[in-house]
C-alpha positions, 0 to 999 in steps of 0.5 A: 869731972864733977861727981868723980871720986878723988881716986877716979880723977887720980887714975885719969891723971895717971893715964894722961901722964903715961900718954904724954910721956910715952915714947914715940916711934916711926920708921921709913917704911911707915912713910912708904920708903924701902928702908929699915931705919926706925926713929925712937924718941921721947917727943915728936921733935926728937923723931923729926930731928932724927928723921931729917938727919937720916933723910939727908945722910941715907937718902941724899935729901937736901931739903925736907919739905913741909909735905914730907915733914907732915907725912912723917908727923902723921906716921909717928905713933906711941911706942908699945911698952 
């Protein structure tokens, strides 16, 4: 960032903060399920916990494998404002 003005650096930091604090979202449809469930959360961990609970109760999944967790993690996206 050398040569960048203070305002320029402040703008970059503001954009990074927005990105870090942006709400996350994923749906069952995003991972190939025929289900209308959508998880919203502040962090990836929030989303994964909601999805694990949903998978157990709605889809009778007794185990959330690493493969399924990774598929969900890869589908998580920033929620549009």
